[in-house]
N, C-alpha and C positions, 0 to 999 in steps of 0.2 A: 903944133907941138903933141897935141894928146895922141894926133893921127900916126905920129913917125912910132910914138910910144905903142901904139897897138901895133904896129907894123913888124916894131922890134919884137913884140912878145910872140905875135906868131911866128916867126922867124926863128925864134930860140926852140918853140915849141916841136917847128919841123924837123929844127937840128936833133932834137933828143927824140926823134921818130915816135913821139906818141900816138898810137893809134886809136881814133876816138873809140870805132867800134869794135876793140878788143877789149875795152873797159868792161869788167863783168860788176853785176851789180853786188856780189859778194867776194870774198875773198879765194882766191883758189888754194882746194884744199889738198892736203898734202896727201899725195898716193902715197897707200900702203898695201903690199902686196900680201894676201893673204893664203895659206896654204889652203889645197883644197880639203873638202869638209867629208868624212865619213863616218858613218855611223847609223845606226841600225834603230836607233830612237829619237825622235826630235825632242829638243831643248829648246825652248824658248830663249831669245835674245830682245834683249831692250835698248841694244846699241843702236845708232845709226847704220844704216845701209850703206858701202862704199859702191857708188855705184861703176866707179871707175874701176876699180880693180874685179867687180862682179860682170861687168860686161867688156871688158878688155877695151875702155873707151883711150882714145888717142889724149895723149898730154897737153894742156895750152901752151901757145909759145910763151917764150921767157920776156919779160915785159923788161925794158929799160926803166933805171932809176929814175922818179919825177923830181920837178923842181924843187928846189929846197925848202923855197916856201910853201911847198902843196904837201910834203913829205909825211907831216903829221895829220893831214887831212884823209877822211875815208873816201872810197869810190866815187860815192855819191857828191860830195862834196867837190871833188875834182872835177866830174862829169859837168856839174853845174856851174862852176867857174870858166870852165871852157867852152860852156856854151853862150855864157854871158859877155865872154871877151871877143865872140865870134858877133855878137851883134853890136860890140864898139862901147862895151859896160867899160870902167875903169878898173884897175884891180886893185884899190883901194875899197869902193864900193863892193865890189864882188868879191872880195875877202872878209870885208864888215859883215855883209851880206850871211856870207859860207859860214862864218864863225856862230851868228845868229841862230841859223837851221843849225850849227852843230850842237848849240848848247839844247835845243829842243830834241835833237837827236839824242844826246847822253840822256834827257829825262826818260823819254820813251826807252832806253838801253837800261836803266837802271830798275824801268817796272820790267822789263825781260828778264834782268838780273833775278831778281826776285823770285819770278816764275819758276827759273831754270834750276833754282836754289833747291826749292820746292819738289821738282821733277828729280832734282838729284837725290836729294833725302827720299824720296818714295823708290828711285833705281836700289840704292843702298838696300832700304827694307828687303825690296825684292828678291835682292840675292842671298841676302843673310836668309828670308824663308826658305829660299830654293838648296842653300847649303843646309839648312839646318833639316829641311825633312827629306833630303837625299842622304845626309850622313851622320844625322844624330848629333853623338857626342864626340864625332870624329871630325866634326865641321871646321873645326879649329886647325887639322894637321892638313888642310889643302890650302895651299897657296894661289895667287894670282889665278883665283875664279873666274876671272872677265875670261877666260878664254874655253873652261868649260861651261857659263852660262850661255857663251856663244854656240856652244857644240862643237869646237873646235880641238876633237879629239886626236889628230892623225897622227900628231908626233909624238905618241905616247910609246914609248917600249915594248909592247906587248911580250916581246920574244924574251923578255927575261923576267916575266914575272912567274911566281910560284904559287899554281893554283891548287896546290894540293890541300891547302886550309882558307882559299878565299872564296870570292862568289864570281862565279861566270854567267852574266845574263845571257852571254851569249848564246850556250848552250843549254840554259833553264836548267844550272846544277846550283843547289844550295850547299854550303859549305861556310865554314869557319873563318872569322876573319879575329885575329888578335889584336895588330895594329898597322897602322899606313904609313908610309914616309915620304914628304913631297920630292920633286924631284931637284935636284944641286942646279940645274941647267936654269939659268936667270934670263938666258937670253932669247928662248922661249918661254909665252905663257901658257905651259903645259904642267902636267903634274904629272907626279908618277905614285906607285903606290905596292910597297912591298910587304908580303906576308912573313912574318916571323915564325919559330916554332911551331909546331901544331899544339893548337890550345889545349890542356890536359884537363881543363872543367869540363872540358865537351858541351857547356852552354851557348845556346845561340846568343848573340849581343841582344840586350834588351832595345836598344837605341833604333834598329831598324824595323819600322812598324809592319803588322800584317800587310795593312791597307798599301804601305809604298811597295812592297814586297809582288802585291795582287797586281798593283796599275804597272808595275816595271814589266810585267808580261813572266815573271821567275816562277818556273813548275816548284813548288814548295811540297809537292805529296811525295811523301816518303815511296823511294823504289823497292818493289816488292821481289826478292832473289826468289825464283822458282827453282827447285831442285827436282830435275826429271830424274825418276828412278827406274834402272834399265830393266826390264823384264824380256829374259829370253823366249823369243818368239816359237821356239819348237820344243817339242815334247821331250823329256830327256829318257825316257821310257816309253815302249809301246807293246801291249800285249795282244795277242788276237783272243778274242771271244766267240766263239761261232755260237752260230743258235743264239744270240742275244736279242730280245725281241726287241721289233720297231713301234711298242706300242708309248703313246702319251700316257698313259694313266697309268701304268707301274712305276714301283722304285726298285732297281734292281740290283745295286750298288751300295756298298757303306762300308767305312773304315773306322776299326775300332781304335780305341784308345793304345793299346797293345800293338799296336802296326800290323793289323791282321785284314787283309780286303775280304768281303764277303762278296762273290756275285752270283746272280740266279739266272744260270741258261738252261733253258725249257723246264726237264723236271727235275735237274739237281740243282745243289749248292755247291760251290766251291770255295775255297779258303786259301786266298795267297798269303805267305809269309814276306813283308815285306825287306825283314833283314836278310833271310838268305833264299828268296825266290822260291821257296820250296811250294808247290800246289798239293792242297789235300782235298778229298771229297768228302764234304758232311753227310749229305744225306741226299734221296733220291725217293720222289712220290710216286706214285701209281699211275698204269697208264690211264689218261684221258685227264689226268689232273696235270698242272704245272705250276711254278715258282712265279707269284705275282709281286711279293715284297721281302724284303729283309732289311732287318735294325737290329745292330747291337746297343746292347743294355749299357749304361753308363759306367761300369766296372769293366767291361768290355770281356766278361767270363761267359756271358749269355747271348743268343741270338735266338731273334723270335722270327719268323718265316710264316709267311701268309700265301694261301694257295688259292686256285681258281674254285676250288670244292667251297670255300667259305671257312676253311680251318686254320686257326694261328697254332704252329709250334714253337713248342721252346728246348733247346738245346742247350747242353752243357758243353761247352769247348774243349773241357779241359778231358774227358774221356771219349766226346766224339760221338754224346747220345740224348736221345729224345727224352726230357724230364716232365713235360708235360703238354698237353694239346687242347686247346677250347676251340669248343664249336659255338653256334649261334647265328653267324651269319649264314645268309642262304645264297649268296653272289661271291664273287672274286672279293678277296682283300687285297687291296691295290697299295694302301698305305700303311705306314707303323710309327709312333712315337712311343717314346720313353719318358719317363721322368723318376725320382729316386725310388719309386714303390710302384708307381701305376704305370699299364702298359695301355695306350689306345690304340684302337683298330677302326680304318673306315673303309668302308665297302661299297660296292655297286648297288646292294641293295638300300642305298640312302642314309644309313645308318652308323653311330660310331659309337662302338663298346668299350669300356673304362674297366681293365681289371686290375685287383692287387696280385701282382703275380709274385709276392714273397708270401702270399696268404695261401694256405691249403684249400682255402674255400670255394667253390665256385662263383661267389658274389658277383653280379656285374650290373655297372651302371651304364643304362643305354640312351644315346644322347640323339634327339631326334630334331632337324631343323632342315638338312637340304632336301630338295627334290629332284636331285640326279644322283650319279654317282661321286662320292668321297674320294677325289684324288690327293687332296693334300691333308697334310695332319704335322702339327708341330708343336711342341709345350716349349710355355717361356723358358727362361735360364732360373726365375726363380719357383717355378713348378705349379704358379697361380694359376696361367690362365694357358686355353688349350686354343689354338687357332688352327681352323680347317676349311679350306676351300672345295667347291664342287662344280661338277659341270652345269650346274643352275647360275655359273658368274658369281655366283655369292662367296663372299668371306663372311666367316663367324669367329665370333667370340666367345667361349665359354668359361666358368667357372665352377668346376665338379661339385669342387665342395662346399658350394654355395647353393648351387640351382642347377635344375638339369636342362632347363631353357637357355638359349644365349643370351647373354648381356649385348652384344654390341650384333647387327648386321650389315654389314659392308657391301652396299650392291654396286658401286662405281664401274667396276668390271664389266666388260661385253663379252667376254668369253671365259672359257672352263680355266678356275685358279686350281695350278697346280704348286708353282712356285712360292713357295712359304719361307720367309726367315725372322728370327728375332733378333733384335740388336744386343750383340754382349756387353756394350759400351754405355746405351743408355736404356733403363728400365722403361716398359713400356711403349719401345718403340718397334713397332712390326714394319715388313716391306713384304708385298705379295706380286707377282705378276699374272699377267692374262694370256691367254691363247693368242691365235692366228688373228682373230677378229680386232683384238685388243690391244697385244705389242707394248702393253704400258706394263712399267715395276711403280708402285704408288706405296707412299710411308704414310702411315697411322701413329696417331696418339689413341692407345686402344682405351687408355684411362678414360679421356673425352671424347671418343669417336671423332674424330675430327680428321681431316686427309692435309697431312703436313703437302706432301709435295709428289706433282707425279714425273717421270718422265718417259718419252717415248723412243721405244729401242731399234724399231724398224723391223721388230722380228718375233716370232713367236718367242714368249717366255716360258722355259721349261725348268729351270732352277734358279735358285739364289742362297748364297749363303757367305756369311759373313767372317771376317777375321777377326781373332779375339788378340792378334798381335798389335794391330794398325786398326782406323778406323777404316775400312775398306769392305766392300765385300764382290764377288764374282757372279756374274751371272750367265747361264748357259742357254743358246737359243736354237730354235728350229727353223721353219719356212720363216725368210726363204734364203739365209745369210749363214745357216748353221755358225754360227760365230759363239767365241767365249770372251766379254767384257769384264774388265776389272776396274773399278769406279771407286772415286773418292767420296765419302761422305763429310759434312752436307752439300758440298761444291758441286755434288755429281759429274763429276769431268771425270773423262775417262783416262785411264793410267796406260791401259796397253787394249789390243784385241786380239786376240788369238785365233789362226784358222787352222785347219787340218783337216777335220772330220768332212766326210762329204755325204753323210746321212743327220737328221736333228739329232744334236748335243742332248739326249734324253736324261741322261743320269748323271751324277754327280755327288762327291763325298771329297771330304777335305782330311788332311793327314794327320796324325795327333800333336805333330808341332806346327800346325796350322800355316808352314810354309809353301806346301806342297798342295795340288789337287787332281782326281782322276775323274775322266769324263768318259761316258760310255756312250755310243751313238749305233742306230743301225746298220753300221759300215761292217758292225762285228770288231770293234777293236774298243781298247782302253787305253786311254793316252795319257802321259804323268805329264805334269807343270809344275815348275817353281812360279809362282805368281805373286805371293805376299813375304815380305821380309819376313825376320825374324826375329826375336827378342835382341837377339846381337848378330852383329853382320857377319857371315857367312860365304864370303865372296867365293873362298875356296873349293866351300861345298858344293855350290850351283856351277862352278866350272867343271867340278867334276863328274856333277849329272848331266850338264850339256853334253860330254863327249860320250852319255851312253843313248844318245839319241837316236843311233843309227840301230841299237842294240833292241833286235825284237823277237818275244818268245811267244809261246801259245801257253795260255791259261790251262789248258785241258790235256 
């Protein structure tokens, strides 16, 4: 009879089409298809991976309902019962043994559940910390954070977001959030956030820490907006200057505060009025002599003229007469410089002579320090220091009211120093330029005698002049590019580079309004350029001057 019951049980199992091989050791997992993940930043996930969805595995075949007396048993118990019955065991003993095994299994499951509860608490703590670190005080606004923790952001409607005051980590821009709103779509475990009106306070939320921004790759550097000033690269006027000497050591052009340009051409000095373009011949030296330097007084009523014979003539422009003549130099006077009361002259005889041009006496202070021709000379704006440059590659700083010896000797240049200019914006700042073998502009603190900056221009430095309107300066150059460069200080970035002269740009003067410059070269032309901005924008004036670029006249 037992055999019959066993036989009936086997037949019933066969009728239910239970496939022993199809019984798995764990309940079949419910396949859950996830959308594709698209993200440029990895966010760690603590969820167990779904291999069926991740690798597109085939689903297991559906299985028929088990026997009623086995429906509350686990798969392992069913497998054990079937194997025992197949070996001839009775259903009662088989089920009792199975229940005993099930009680042991329940004890093991309780232990595993305690472990799982601990893991769940750790999981919850992890997600809380993750949201708090990423969103700070806004972490409560983020719902269904499981999708965020798993990196599932593909369902976010990015097209509807207002980034005018939000944070766009994709492009590295830092802007301001005022509030977020979670998505109302509960069918997807995704969130949306929307920015309200732009924050009036303009204060960045303190809950977004600096470490969080740096770790997320957001560029928090403030973008610097660089405004490029437009400089017209063609001269607005060109004057022919016949017989303008092509000599690096001379200074033949100067512009007065009364808008009159003085130019030395061979043996004569000519005055060009910039207001009416009238040309006047001031003087002419005797045969065998030549004009080597011209320089206006600070008030623009007197003009000093240095000659090849070593004389210095002083002219009154109102009556076009020579009012004084100083002698003392034995060779040509190539440079002149004024301050409020003193006139300094530098000569090829290596000496510098300083005179009180307002005093009727001929008292002279002689400064000796150069071993070759003095070709650069300039008083500081406070009339305290006198800087001199020579063909001996030396730059000397003098204080004649205190000593007849130089207070500083600056010898870093490797060629003749003609280009000298004091900064009108910073006291004690001096820049100087070297000749062909040097090609560098150097900046000095004359108080401490230290070198501040150096820039290699690539060409012989002939002249330097600062603008009083902005912290910029212009330099003119000779071999080999014959260019004119406008620089910003202290960045030493180039504002523009002007070309047009075919010879070395040996002469430079700045207009009274500090907006225009005039340059002279061995190509016997004087060219007028707008290079510096005015105290107020004068676009119309610049445009009208640019229309005169084709207007060319002769100086004499």
